[in-house]
Short mmCIF file of the C-alpha atoms (twelve columns), coordinates in Angstrom:
data_MODEL
# 
_entry.id   MODEL 
# 
loop_
_atom_site.group_PDB 
_atom_site.id 
_atom_site.type_symbol 
_atom_site.label_atom_id 
_atom_site.label_alt_id 
_atom_site.label_comp_id 
_atom_site.label_asym_id 
_atom_site.label_seq_id 
_atom_site.Cartn_x 
_atom_site.Cartn_y 
_atom_site.Cartn_z 
_atom_site.pdbx_PDB_model_num 
ATOM 1   C CA . MET A 1   152.280 -46.843 190.039 1 
ATOM 2   C CA . ILE A 2   149.972 -43.933 189.302 1 
ATOM 3   C CA . LEU A 3   150.448 -41.519 186.421 1 
ATOM 4   C CA . HIS A 4   148.798 -38.167 187.066 1 
ATOM 5   C CA . ASP A 5   148.182 -36.632 183.666 1 
ATOM 6   C CA . PHE A 6   146.064 -34.417 181.451 1 
ATOM 7   C CA . PHE A 7   145.015 -35.941 178.152 1 
ATOM 8   C CA . ARG A 8   146.225 -33.042 175.985 1 
ATOM 9   C CA . SER A 9   149.485 -32.310 177.819 1 
ATOM 10  C CA . SER A 10  152.512 -32.893 175.600 1 
ATOM 11  C CA . ALA A 11  154.615 -33.786 178.617 1 
ATOM 12  C CA . ALA A 12  152.111 -36.359 179.873 1 
ATOM 13  C CA . TYR A 13  151.766 -37.717 176.328 1 
ATOM 14  C CA . ARG A 14  155.542 -38.374 176.296 1 
ATOM 15  C CA . VAL A 15  155.303 -40.489 179.418 1 
ATOM 16  C CA . ARG A 16  152.275 -42.414 178.153 1 
ATOM 17  C CA . LEU A 17  154.290 -43.300 175.065 1 
ATOM 18  C CA . ALA A 18  157.249 -44.473 177.129 1 
ATOM 19  C CA . VAL A 19  154.995 -46.565 179.368 1 
ATOM 20  C CA . ASN A 20  153.329 -48.191 176.359 1 
ATOM 21  C CA . ILE A 21  156.561 -48.862 174.473 1 
ATOM 22  C CA . LYS A 22  158.084 -50.509 177.529 1 
ATOM 23  C CA . GLY A 23  154.905 -52.414 178.396 1 
ATOM 24  C CA . ILE A 24  154.645 -51.019 181.933 1 
ATOM 25  C CA . SER A 25  151.417 -51.214 183.903 1 
ATOM 26  C CA . VAL A 26  150.373 -47.908 185.479 1 
ATOM 27  C CA . ARG A 27  147.072 -46.513 186.696 1 
ATOM 28  C CA . GLN A 28  146.152 -43.220 185.080 1 
ATOM 29  C CA . GLN A 29  144.750 -40.436 187.232 1 
ATOM 30  C CA . PRO A 30  143.440 -37.760 184.863 1 
ATOM 31  C CA . LEU A 31  143.422 -34.122 185.925 1 
ATOM 32  C CA . ASP A 32  141.228 -31.408 184.433 1 
ATOM 33  C CA . MET A 33  143.464 -28.375 183.932 1 
ATOM 34  C CA . TYR A 34  140.498 -26.102 183.158 1 
ATOM 35  C CA . ARG A 35  137.823 -26.928 185.727 1 
ATOM 36  C CA . ASP A 36  137.727 -24.624 188.776 1 
ATOM 37  C CA . GLY A 37  140.974 -22.980 187.757 1 
ATOM 38  C CA . GLY A 38  142.707 -26.317 187.235 1 
ATOM 39  C CA . GLU A 39  142.865 -29.444 189.372 1 
ATOM 40  C CA . HIS A 40  146.654 -29.335 189.030 1 
ATOM 41  C CA . LYS A 41  146.614 -26.289 191.340 1 
ATOM 42  C CA . MET A 42  144.740 -28.012 194.167 1 
ATOM 43  C CA . PRO A 43  146.653 -28.657 197.433 1 
ATOM 44  C CA . GLY A 44  146.340 -32.431 197.189 1 
ATOM 45  C CA . TYR A 45  148.186 -32.380 193.882 1 
ATOM 46  C CA . THR A 46  150.686 -29.596 194.524 1 
ATOM 47  C CA . ALA A 47  152.027 -31.610 197.451 1 
ATOM 48  C CA . LYS A 48  153.127 -34.132 194.818 1 
ATOM 49  C CA . ASN A 49  154.187 -31.594 192.184 1 
ATOM 50  C CA . PRO A 50  155.025 -28.142 193.615 1 
ATOM 51  C CA . LEU A 51  155.366 -26.679 190.103 1 
ATOM 52  C CA . LYS A 52  151.657 -27.420 189.516 1 
ATOM 53  C CA . LEU A 53  152.352 -29.184 186.237 1 
ATOM 54  C CA . VAL A 54  151.719 -32.591 184.712 1 
ATOM 55  C CA . PRO A 55  152.731 -35.340 184.592 1 
ATOM 56  C CA . THR A 56  153.641 -36.765 187.970 1 
ATOM 57  C CA . LEU A 57  154.544 -40.402 188.529 1 
ATOM 58  C CA . GLU A 58  153.503 -41.636 191.963 1 
ATOM 59  C CA . LEU A 59  155.262 -44.789 193.098 1 
ATOM 60  C CA . ASP A 60  153.622 -47.539 195.122 1 
ATOM 61  C CA . ASP A 61  155.402 -46.305 198.260 1 
ATOM 62  C CA . GLY A 62  153.971 -42.794 197.846 1 
ATOM 63  C CA . ARG A 63  157.063 -41.077 196.464 1 
ATOM 64  C CA . ALA A 64  156.226 -38.693 193.621 1 
ATOM 65  C CA . LEU A 65  158.395 -37.754 190.652 1 
ATOM 66  C CA . PRO A 66  157.561 -34.778 188.394 1 
ATOM 67  C CA . GLU A 67  159.043 -33.830 184.993 1 
ATOM 68  C CA . SER A 68  158.409 -36.018 181.971 1 
ATOM 69  C CA . LEU A 69  161.998 -36.748 180.958 1 
ATOM 70  C CA . ALA A 70  163.030 -37.547 184.519 1 
ATOM 71  C CA . ILE A 71  160.105 -39.967 184.680 1 
ATOM 72  C CA . ILE A 72  161.059 -41.594 181.371 1 
ATOM 73  C CA . GLU A 73  164.692 -41.966 182.428 1 
ATOM 74  C CA . TYR A 74  163.631 -43.432 185.776 1 
ATOM 75  C CA . LEU A 75  161.342 -45.954 184.095 1 
ATOM 76  C CA . ASP A 76  164.003 -46.831 181.542 1 
ATOM 77  C CA . ALA A 77  166.509 -47.501 184.327 1 
ATOM 78  C CA . THR A 78  164.205 -49.475 186.622 1 
ATOM 79  C CA . GLN A 79  161.741 -51.311 184.379 1 
ATOM 80  C CA . GLY A 80  162.085 -53.970 181.718 1 
ATOM 81  C CA . GLY A 81  161.051 -53.710 178.107 1 
ATOM 82  C CA . ALA A 82  162.569 -51.851 175.185 1 
ATOM 83  C CA . ARG A 83  165.321 -49.401 176.065 1 
ATOM 84  C CA . LEU A 84  164.521 -45.774 175.242 1 
ATOM 85  C CA . ILE A 85  168.049 -44.515 175.912 1 
ATOM 86  C CA . PRO A 86  170.902 -46.423 174.238 1 
ATOM 87  C CA . ASP A 87  173.690 -48.008 176.259 1 
ATOM 88  C CA . ASP A 88  176.398 -46.396 174.135 1 
ATOM 89  C CA . PRO A 89  177.351 -43.072 175.809 1 
ATOM 90  C CA . TRP A 90  177.566 -41.111 172.547 1 
ATOM 91  C CA . GLU A 91  174.270 -42.403 171.192 1 
ATOM 92  C CA . ALA A 92  172.624 -41.858 174.583 1 
ATOM 93  C CA . ALA A 93  173.853 -38.258 174.578 1 
ATOM 94  C CA . ARG A 94  172.429 -37.696 171.083 1 
ATOM 95  C CA . VAL A 95  169.026 -39.028 172.144 1 
ATOM 96  C CA . ARG A 96  169.061 -36.840 175.250 1 
ATOM 97  C CA . ALA A 97  170.114 -33.761 173.267 1 
ATOM 98  C CA . ALA A 98  167.225 -34.176 170.824 1 
ATOM 99  C CA . SER A 99  164.775 -34.870 173.642 1 
ATOM 100 C CA . TYR A 100 165.931 -31.849 175.623 1 
ATOM 101 C CA . ALA A 101 165.614 -29.660 172.516 1 
ATOM 102 C CA . ILE A 102 161.881 -30.313 172.492 1 
ATOM 103 C CA . ALA A 103 161.231 -30.570 176.226 1 
ATOM 104 C CA . CYS A 104 163.452 -27.655 177.297 1 
ATOM 105 C CA . ASP A 105 163.689 -25.313 174.298 1 
ATOM 106 C CA . ILE A 106 160.574 -25.729 172.144 1 
ATOM 107 C CA . HIS A 107 157.718 -26.861 174.361 1 
ATOM 108 C CA . PRO A 108 158.109 -24.440 177.313 1 
ATOM 109 C CA . LEU A 109 157.518 -21.434 175.056 1 
ATOM 110 C CA . ASN A 110 154.195 -22.735 173.782 1 
ATOM 111 C CA . ASN A 111 152.589 -24.650 176.609 1 
ATOM 112 C CA . LEU A 112 149.224 -23.759 178.106 1 
ATOM 113 C CA . ARG A 113 150.370 -21.515 180.942 1 
ATOM 114 C CA . VAL A 114 152.556 -19.410 178.620 1 
ATOM 115 C CA . LEU A 115 149.787 -18.965 176.047 1 
ATOM 116 C CA . GLN A 116 147.329 -18.049 178.803 1 
ATOM 117 C CA . TYR A 117 149.790 -15.498 180.220 1 
ATOM 118 C CA . LEU A 118 150.209 -13.917 176.798 1 
ATOM 119 C CA . GLU A 119 146.441 -13.560 176.528 1 
ATOM 120 C CA . HIS A 120 145.334 -12.656 180.034 1 
ATOM 121 C CA . GLU A 121 148.312 -10.823 181.520 1 
ATOM 122 C CA . LEU A 122 149.914 -9.235  178.459 1 
ATOM 123 C CA . GLY A 123 146.700 -8.623  176.534 1 
ATOM 124 C CA . GLN A 124 147.784 -10.287 173.311 1 
ATOM 125 C CA . GLY A 125 145.137 -11.200 170.759 1 
ATOM 126 C CA . LYS A 126 144.662 -14.508 168.992 1 
ATOM 127 C CA . ALA A 127 146.675 -13.484 165.919 1 
ATOM 128 C CA . ALA A 128 149.689 -12.440 167.976 1 
ATOM 129 C CA . ILE A 129 149.551 -15.605 170.063 1 
ATOM 130 C CA . GLN A 130 149.305 -17.748 166.926 1 
ATOM 131 C CA . SER A 131 152.321 -15.963 165.450 1 
ATOM 132 C CA . TRP A 132 154.261 -16.577 168.685 1 
ATOM 133 C CA . TYR A 133 153.322 -20.242 168.675 1 
ATOM 134 C CA . GLU A 134 154.215 -20.837 165.039 1 
ATOM 135 C CA . HIS A 135 157.565 -19.067 165.324 1 
ATOM 136 C CA . TRP A 136 158.826 -20.904 168.399 1 
ATOM 137 C CA . VAL A 137 157.511 -24.306 167.308 1 
ATOM 138 C CA . ARG A 138 158.628 -24.173 163.693 1 
ATOM 139 C CA . GLU A 139 161.386 -21.650 162.944 1 
ATOM 140 C CA . GLY A 140 162.668 -21.611 166.490 1 
ATOM 141 C CA . GLY A 141 162.394 -25.337 167.029 1 
ATOM 142 C CA . LEU A 142 161.396 -28.191 164.747 1 
ATOM 143 C CA . LEU A 143 163.470 -27.107 161.760 1 
ATOM 144 C CA . GLY A 144 166.589 -27.288 163.909 1 
ATOM 145 C CA . PHE A 145 165.459 -30.503 165.589 1 
ATOM 146 C CA . GLN A 146 165.177 -32.139 162.175 1 
ATOM 147 C CA . ASP A 147 168.885 -31.477 161.593 1 
ATOM 148 C CA . MET A 148 169.832 -32.939 164.989 1 
ATOM 149 C CA . ILE A 149 168.396 -36.402 164.495 1 
ATOM 150 C CA . GLY A 150 169.421 -39.346 162.346 1 
ATOM 151 C CA . LYS A 151 168.889 -39.226 158.609 1 
ATOM 152 C CA . ASP A 152 167.953 -42.875 158.083 1 
ATOM 153 C CA . GLY A 153 165.442 -45.356 159.454 1 
ATOM 154 C CA . PRO A 154 161.792 -44.993 160.420 1 
ATOM 155 C CA . TYR A 155 162.433 -43.298 163.779 1 
ATOM 156 C CA . CYS A 156 164.473 -40.379 165.077 1 
ATOM 157 C CA . PHE A 157 167.595 -42.490 165.476 1 
ATOM 158 C CA . GLY A 158 167.318 -45.373 163.064 1 
ATOM 159 C CA . ASP A 159 165.360 -48.572 163.614 1 
ATOM 160 C CA . GLN A 160 165.026 -48.303 167.403 1 
ATOM 161 C CA . LEU A 161 162.428 -46.169 169.153 1 
ATOM 162 C CA . SER A 162 163.898 -43.789 171.705 1 
ATOM 163 C CA . MET A 163 163.010 -41.026 174.130 1 
ATOM 164 C CA . ALA A 164 163.380 -38.608 171.207 1 
ATOM 165 C CA . ASP A 165 160.395 -40.195 169.452 1 
ATOM 166 C CA . CYS A 166 158.415 -39.915 172.691 1 
ATOM 167 C CA . CYS A 167 159.101 -36.175 172.600 1 
ATOM 168 C CA . LEU A 168 158.607 -35.552 168.889 1 
ATOM 169 C CA . ILE A 169 155.173 -37.107 168.386 1 
ATOM 170 C CA . PRO A 170 153.362 -35.029 171.059 1 
ATOM 171 C CA . GLN A 171 155.004 -31.863 169.747 1 
ATOM 172 C CA . LEU A 172 153.797 -32.604 166.229 1 
ATOM 173 C CA . PHE A 173 150.329 -33.401 167.570 1 
ATOM 174 C CA . ASN A 174 150.166 -29.947 169.124 1 
ATOM 175 C CA . ALA A 175 151.601 -28.321 166.018 1 
ATOM 176 C CA . ARG A 176 148.834 -29.850 163.926 1 
ATOM 177 C CA . ARG A 177 146.178 -28.958 166.486 1 
ATOM 178 C CA . LEU A 178 147.217 -25.307 166.280 1 
ATOM 179 C CA . ASN A 179 147.660 -25.277 162.500 1 
ATOM 180 C CA . VAL A 180 151.433 -24.827 162.352 1 
ATOM 181 C CA . PRO A 181 152.694 -25.335 158.761 1 
ATOM 182 C CA . LEU A 182 154.801 -28.484 158.495 1 
ATOM 183 C CA . ASP A 183 156.235 -27.922 155.028 1 
ATOM 184 C CA . GLY A 184 159.977 -28.513 154.978 1 
ATOM 185 C CA . LEU A 185 159.670 -31.005 157.839 1 
ATOM 186 C CA . ASP A 186 159.338 -34.100 155.669 1 
ATOM 187 C CA . ARG A 187 161.673 -36.242 157.792 1 
ATOM 188 C CA . LEU A 188 159.656 -35.484 160.930 1 
ATOM 189 C CA . VAL A 189 156.335 -36.143 159.212 1 
ATOM 190 C CA . ALA A 190 157.657 -39.508 157.977 1 
ATOM 191 C CA . ILE A 191 158.691 -40.419 161.531 1 
ATOM 192 C CA . GLU A 192 155.264 -39.360 162.772 1 
ATOM 193 C CA . THR A 193 153.566 -41.638 160.244 1 
ATOM 194 C CA . ALA A 194 155.757 -44.608 161.178 1 
ATOM 195 C CA . CYS A 195 155.234 -44.101 164.905 1 
ATOM 196 C CA . ASN A 196 151.498 -43.556 164.765 1 
ATOM 197 C CA . ASP A 197 151.051 -46.902 163.007 1 
ATOM 198 C CA . LEU A 198 152.271 -48.651 166.176 1 
ATOM 199 C CA . PRO A 199 149.779 -49.784 168.860 1 
ATOM 200 C CA . ALA A 200 151.858 -48.142 171.615 1 
ATOM 201 C CA . PHE A 201 151.387 -44.775 169.933 1 
ATOM 202 C CA . LYS A 202 147.746 -45.278 169.009 1 
ATOM 203 C CA . ASP A 203 146.899 -46.133 172.619 1 
ATOM 204 C CA . ALA A 204 148.667 -43.009 173.918 1 
ATOM 205 C CA . GLN A 205 146.863 -40.525 171.680 1 
ATOM 206 C CA . PRO A 206 145.015 -37.777 173.559 1 
ATOM 207 C CA . SER A 207 141.585 -38.565 172.112 1 
ATOM 208 C CA . VAL A 208 141.465 -42.031 173.715 1 
ATOM 209 C CA . GLN A 209 142.618 -41.027 177.210 1 
ATOM 210 C CA . PRO A 210 140.473 -40.971 180.359 1 
ATOM 211 C CA . GLY A 211 139.043 -37.510 180.851 1 
ATOM 212 C CA . ALA A 212 139.441 -36.476 177.207 1 
ATOM 213 C CA . PHE A 213 137.027 -33.825 175.968 1 
# 
């Protein structure tokens, strides 16, 4: 399998974490989302991912699957290793709800194409864009996420890593990169510390990926 990704993409980071936690072998194909307007917009890639986003998982038979959570769920259903979605329907729904909160509600408002649109199309300056980012990541997102997850254990839902942890850690990475205050998010910071001590998380960090700059 081939994972088409960009080292700093939160969505691609989620999938790298899932792959590492489950011990799956994939070949990474890094894309440069800045060079020549973005390699993710080139015809060879858009045939695999019409939305022109990363990541995309390309199977050995040539089929291509976009969308990070769909990829994680597919891998969890078809590959061995640790389960990222619990078998119990209620617990599985809780993990999905927390994961969707980040992937569907928080992240889309602060990803690269939105921030670029604010700057280039709407003429917003750096201060306004930073205010937008901080509001939707923190007040409009992570504070509520913290109340959705479990209260005990090192990870989002107790002692077992889940898809929710795969979503949280990249979002916190981006929050730190863009200087979002994390006060009042002590539970999330503790989870981040516990996760980032694990080899699966260290090996997925953006700075050690092919094509990182």
